[in-house]
N, C-alpha and C positions, 0 to 999 in steps of 0.2 A: 118131272121136267127133265128133258134130255140135255146133255151137255151141248153148249154152244161155244163157238170161238169168239172171244172178246178181245178187243184191242184197247189198251189203256195207255194214254199219253201221260208222261210225268216230266216235271221240270222243277228246278231249284235255282234261286239266285241270291240266297242269303246263307252266310256261314260256310261250313265245309260242304260244298255242293256235291262232291263225289260221295261223301259219307251219307248225305241225305238220300241220294239216288240209290246207293247200296242198301241202306236200311229199308227203303221203299220196296225194292225188288225182293229183299228177304221177307218182308211182311206179306207181300203178295204171294210168295211161294208157300207160305204157311196157311193160306186160306183153306178152310174145309171144302170138300167137294170140288176142288179146283186143282189145276196143274199148270204151272208156267211152262209153255212150250217154246218160247222164244223171247229174247231180249235184244233189242237193237244196240248198236254201238252208241256212244254218247256224242252229242253234237253241242258245240258252244254257239249260242245264238244271242244276237243283240235283242234287247227288250223291245217288244212291239206295243206301242201305245194306241190300242184300238178301243178307246173308251175307258181303259183301265190305267192305273198309274203304277206300273211294276217297279219303278225306280230305275237307276242308271246301270246297275250291275248286270253283267251278261248272265244268261241262263245256261245251265246244262240241261239238255232235253233228250228224251229217249221214248221208246214205246215198248210195252210188254204185250206179248200174245199169251192169252190165258184160256184154257179150256175149263169151263165151269158150268154148274147147274144152279148157281146162286141167281135168284131172280134179279132183274135189272134194278129195281128200286132198292132192294136189300144190298146189292153190290154198291150202288151209289152211297148208301148210308155207311157201308164198311169203308169205302174210300175216304169219306169225310172223317171218319174216326181215325184212320191212318194219318191223315193230314193233321188232325188235332194232336195225336200222340207224338208227332214230329215237330210240334211247335208252330203250326200254321196259325196266323193271326185271324181269328174268326171275325173280329170287328173291322178288319181292313182287308177283305178277301181280294180286292183288286190291287193291293199294294205289293211290295216285295214279299217273297214267300220262301219259307224253308222247303216246302214241297207243294206242288200243285198236281192233282190227279184228275184226269178227265176220261170218261168212257167215250171212245171215238166211234167204235162199232160194237154192236152186240149181235153177232150172227148177221142175218139179213133183215133184222127187225127195224121197223120205223116206229119210234115212240115220240109222241108230243104231248107231254103231260106237264102240269105245273112243276117246275124244278127239275124236270128230266126230259131232255131232248136227245134222241139217238136216231141217226148218227149225229155226232157233234155238229152244231149248226155252222161253225166257222172253220172246220178242219180243211176244207178245200181252199181257204184263203191263207193258210199258214204253212209256209215253207218249213218251219221248225217242227211241224207235225208230219208233213208229207215225206220229208227226207228219211227219217228213221222208220216210218211206216213202210216206205217203199223197199227198205232192206228186208223186212219180214214178209211182205206179201205185195209185190209190185203190181200184180194182176187182180188184186181184190177190187171188186166193182162196187161203187157207191150205189145203194139201193134206190136213191132218189135221183141223183145226177146221171146215173148210168155211164159213169166214166171210171176207168181204172185209177188206182193210186198214181201210177206213172203218168197217165194222161193228165190228171189234175195237177201233178207236180210241174209238168211241162207247160201247163196253161195258166198257172197262178200268176197274179199280178204282184204278189208279195216279193219285193226286191230286198228285203232285210237280209243281212249277212248271216249265213248258217255254215259253220265249218266243222269238219270232223275233229273231235278232240284228239290231239296227238301229243305224246303217246297215250294210247288207251290204258286205263287202269287194268291190271291183270285180274283174272277171275278167281273167285273163291267158291264158285259153284260147280266145280268138276268140269264136265264136258259141255255144259250149256253156257252161252255168253253171259257176261255180267258187267256191272259197272262198279267194280270194287277192286281195291288193292288187296293182295293176299296178306293175311296177318303176319306171316313169317318174313315178308320182304322189307 
């Protein structure tokens, strides 16, 4: 299998949100046969009640761009394991969460299998996904909707508040962006 560009959305609204985001990016950077090639800035977003009950605490959200040859189903299983390792409540997946990981795009693939839908079926309706995704690849075209990320962002009906976290935590990842405070600061 050749390497594909994958976009993974992440979000946290429980506990030390910056720490959960940092640990998530670190764990993703350690995946075998993979390389993190981009990390968006962090955005603070109000919870969206679209059939879920995420609680009242605001989220920190971001997107990671990953080059990988891990198969989509295996990647999903790995993301679920990362969620569990960071304390995600498996019995209440729609509730407040230490970390939530979603495969947004896997190359140009369209997958519709039980438990795995790629592209993410609601990403075009979620400002909190589109804003950080537009930072990494504003011209990325959705393989079903045939709209770029920037076009979907401009057209979304989602009016929820999404604001850039300021100040951004400083990086611990050298030259690539991160969502972490430096341990010496």
